[in-house]
Steps between C-alpha positions, in 0.01 A plus 500: 500500500577820312812569293617833360696431181662704224554224246260238363790256474488479883169318505382147425162326495288814477217669313557849361244771572509823295295806598381719215350844559605705197618442146858571600494184716481296181851618408633344818332171415646491148855473635416150631457363144153353548326343194330742265158355590541632855611845389214522250240413763643758740487768230133421437415522870682830532285657230179389676609621845369184666588352836590145415725215615632237261779246511724294273706186553864564420631144539816653636729302731458755781179682405176312462248775421494870435202703628409847372285709734365798309378789713391747234154611620555680831148639531353217707772368731825618654832339415504304826138386470539369146852354511443326834180338371703344219825423683322281756387265221854423379729207598744492792813566290495848346740763373341845473624750242388861479629795303412750774697572816200675656306173498759278665397555861136442410602181322690387807193566715282304258734201484554478875163610639227405253653151474549465876385172654482397866577133451707418809255229598448358149660169406533586129674836484605658169754778534523783249829555324472850352769714339478866400734623228667835567714727284726677752612531863251778572212265422660229711533730802140614464374140499720395792370789713141411415566132565594582861157660548327206334673262742338687791166487321525123446615440859194696613265291285659177623455598864136600453431172319655283771256302717432650841689235697819618328455867592404515866608818684810323630599375153447846348726650766767246406466597132546866595804424716657297219446775239815683399426862595806724480352838587178410682484439874255236624332515843268223617254510790387158626182414690655601835607839359154549351339466842764707681456786252120494534428406142169364622321489164776285349498285812122451482498399135745210532354350819579226533629341186771241543714725277596806702501853351780741410529861398778558247648847446734575208700825500666646189638824646700698244531839668315631810441825310302324227122458529394164642236284334348206678332187367272299723315195383344186643658158475222265600636165391152348485174684562228266626283789616513363859159465664345691208617212286542549126273297269665191353516637144716790627725301732743341251643829371568630850852362473573808287366747756866589555556588133540873552740453788712278278491770230624768737765270649643444152460869420729570796742238368487672160575839661775373729784592266335778301592867527219673689432854617255389768507278807266201505373301795288193433313313772259211511330292764537128429200311636289193442131500588422137564170442676543399865318508831711800597420698187381856543126545456252738344413760770847488659631852562877528469731790584740580214862610533392866481243433779197533276245227568362288218180297509538181296187486285639226276803277560560473123587871497832406659734674261399850606571406861855377441572789262362756746721386786808487278426847363481649850815322615711619206357853518593512867854366455611666176488846350284449193395736223281264298310176567387247243278208598452218254303178527272246337183640645160516336284329243374850421812546285411206279136597458593853389821448301533128432838333540710763327528798735602586854316777683692793647354768724546757778699825521852449359410639159859509374553124549156425358568709190834324444339156516221606265757634255694172513180309427494633146804293400540242777317168522420586863190720482362736767172685530424777749197467724326811641537549874349739757466546876147356505657153494729574794205613713326169428788301653418646843273312738264542793664266752865530392719746312481300175346191346675278247201475265223744403260283306241734353734755334594246228795701367719218623839597356460862615379392844804282557729790415292721728550260791878500449513880482415502873849363560701768317579630846719790388286597199751369250411513130324176421446279193295183515515229231257212467615214274236242583444266205776640282738307726361175363403490132219266384649456150812574296512849355801698374782461755275341761450126508220330689531505881754712686616835359773727632302824490699788646860380471552680170287813542589576862873448456488738200295747703748517788799530268334808345396678822 
C-alpha cells in the first residue's frame, strides 16, 4: 500500500527514510530536531562525499527508526540503481522524505517496483506500507499521475507471473473484456473466424490444443487523418515447442512466453485516456501449443493469409507464423503507415546483450532513434541491431515461398525480423523489437525484481505520446 502525505502527524508505526544528495539537504533534516550525534555524523559524511546508509533508533511512539541514505558519489551508479539497492533492504513500514521534487517520481518507482513481490500463492505474505511526504499539490498530482502508470506495470507483472492454467486464451479474452477501456474498441476473432478468414498459420499453430485460439484487435482511432501505428505481438500462453520439444531446463519459464503481449496490452490500457496525435491498432494471436497427435509437423507447408507458402522447418519457431498471419490480416484490413512487431524471440539477445537490453531493427529510423534516445534516462534500454536485405533473401526456399527457420545464417534475431518483413504487404515502415530474456529477470537489479518484468509499458507509452 502506498500513501501520499503532507504531514508526518498523519502516520503511525513507521520508519523514516531521508535521502541526502547535497549539503543543503542537511538543512531540511535539522528542522526535525534530531540529536546532535546524528547531525554531527551527517556533517562528517558530507565532507567525505561517501555513499553510505546508517540508522538510529528514535524510541518514538510512532517512529521506530530513522534511516539516512546518502547518495553523494554519483560517478558509479545512477540514482535509481543506488537508491533501489538500499530501499529493498528496509522494513515493510516506511515513510520516505526527500528535499527534491525532481526525484519524487523516481522514488515512487523505486518503492513500488524494486520492492514488488508476486506472493499471491504464498501463505505468509507481508504487505508494504509506504508513505511519501510531499510539500504541495503539484507534487501530489505528479505522483498520482505516475501511480496510474505503475498500476498498469504491476498488473502486467502479475499477469506474466500467473501460472499457465490461469491464463489460457479463453481466460485472457475474459480479462480483456472485463478491462475498462473508454476510448479503445475491442474486436475478437474466435477459432471459427480464424478458419473462415484463412488465417492458416494461426490455425496450424494451435492444432489441436483443448484451449482454442483467438485473435484480439484493439483500435484506438483518434482521427482518420492522423498516421496509424500498429502493434502486433504473439501471445503464446505456453510454448512447449510442439514436436520439436523444448529441453526440460527451458520448459518451466515458457509460462512467460506471453510477457511481451502482456506489456503491449497494458501499454494500450495506459494510452486509452491519453491525448495522442496518432492512431494505434494493436493485435495479437492468442494460442497455446500443447503437443497433440494433430499437431503440425516439421516439413508441413502451410499457405499464409497473404497466400505465401511457408515450409515448417521447426515447430518451435511458431511465433513468426502467428505474427506473420496477423500482420497480413491487419495490413489487408486497415490503412497503416507504420508497423511494429514485438515478441520474446531469441536467445541471441541474451548472448549479445545480457538481460538488460531489447534489440530494435529494420527501417523505421525515426522510431528507432526515439527509443534509443529514451534509453539514456529510462530503465528500459534498447540497442539497435544492423539489418540488410541479405537476411530477407535467406528466408526464401526451394520448395515453398518461405521457410520458418534458416539454420546456418546464425544471425537469429535479424533472421526472425527478416522473415516477418515478408508480410509487410503494403511496404509499411517497419520496426521489430526482440525482448527475449529481458522479459524475465534472473535477479533483482534497480527497478526489476527477479522473474517477470514489464518491459515496454513505460517506454512505448511515452514513445506514442511523443509521436
